[in-house]
C-alpha positions, 0 to 999 in steps of 0.5 A, a space after each residue: 670888928 671889920 664890917 658893920 651892917 646897918 638896916 635903914 627903912 623909908 617911912 612916912 616923915 614923922 611930921 606928916 599927918 597920917 590919913 587912912 585909906 577909904 577902904 581901911 586897907 592901910 594908910 595913904 602913901 602917894 604924894 606924901 613926904 617920906 624920910 629915913 626912919 628916925 631910929 635908923 638914923 641913930 643906928 647909922 650914926 652909931 655905926 659911923 662913930 664906930 668907924 671914926 673910933 677905928 672900931 670898924 673898917 666899913 659901914 654898909 647900909 641896907 634898905 628893902 623897898 621900891 626905887 625910892 628907897 635909894 634916896 634913903 640909902 643916899 642919906 645914909 651914905 651922906 652921913 658916912 656909910 661907905 656903900 649901900 645895898 638896895 634890896 628891890 621890893 615893889 608893888 604888892 610885895 612891898 605892901 605886905 613886907 613884914 619884919 620876918 622878911 626883912 630879918 631873913 634878908 639882913 641875916 643873909 646879907 650879913 653872912 654874904 658880907 661877913 659882917 661883925 655887927 648888925 645895927 638897926 633902929 629899935 622900931 620903925 615909926 610906921 608899923 612900930 613892930 620892934 621885931 627885926 633886930 630880935 628876929 635877925 639875931 635869932 636867924 643868925 644865932 647871934 647875941 643881941 643887945 636891944 634898946 641900946 642907949 650906950 655901946 662901948 667896946 670891951 675886951 670880949 666884945 661889947 658892953 651895951 646899956 639897955 633901956 628897959 621898963 625898970 630903968 637901965 640894964 647893962 649887958 656884955 656881949 661877944 661879937 658878931 652880934 645884933 644891936 637895936 638903937 634906942 632914942 638916947 643912944 646918940 644925936 644923929 648928924 646932919 648930912 652936909 652938902 659936900 657929903 651929899 655930893 660925895 654920896 652920889 658917887 659911892 657904890 650902891 648894889 641892887 639885889 632882889 629878895 629872890 637873889 637872896 633866897 628869901 620868900 616874901 609871901 606874907 605871914 600876917 594879913 592886915 584885916 583893917 587899919 583905922 584912925 584912933 578914936 576921937 578923944 572926948 572933951 575934958 571937964 573942970 571939977 570944983 573939988 576932989 570929992 566931985 572928981 572921985 564921984 565922977 570917976 566912980 560914975 565912969 567905972 574908973 575906980 
């Protein structure tokens, strides 16, 4: 493999308490701390490790979003990516950006850059869609290894261990291919200060979705975003018989 493309998304930081907008059109993002999607950090780490093992020669980070997405790309560069591509999407278009759009963008850039492998996080922690890797693979007509918890080089391509509901599944895939990173694939490194400084000098290319020939018209309309229902208080019961009786009263058994 000579080139690995990694998709990274700027999301509200995992430690921030999410607040729904009064009009229920989405969540409050203004003045809120953002960071790289945690699963995408794992994807970047895996790509950088492949380069360190001489399995790849170059790692390219890609992000779609407003100007602030460049901060996320600089983080990827500080972790070890060689260069970055910022697909500028702002305003109303960014608010309605969906996995199908990102997949088309990643597929086009993969072709333009002659990438051998695309790695993304299995899902973003803001929309939890878990669609981008699958759609990208379909658009490129490449094999896919989703929910990867281990990736090894094999003679024909890659051996991928996948996390599935029933346990683990091992598949073999040829390259080029698309992978999505699961939680246990690796432990992402922290970007050191010297690498953060070096990242400022690494190349970052800016393009638009229009340049790539991708139509950003939304395919899905969000009707309403609401807070989860407040959890009801629990109660302590004296014995099993009382527990069973209460479950029957509530229609649970």
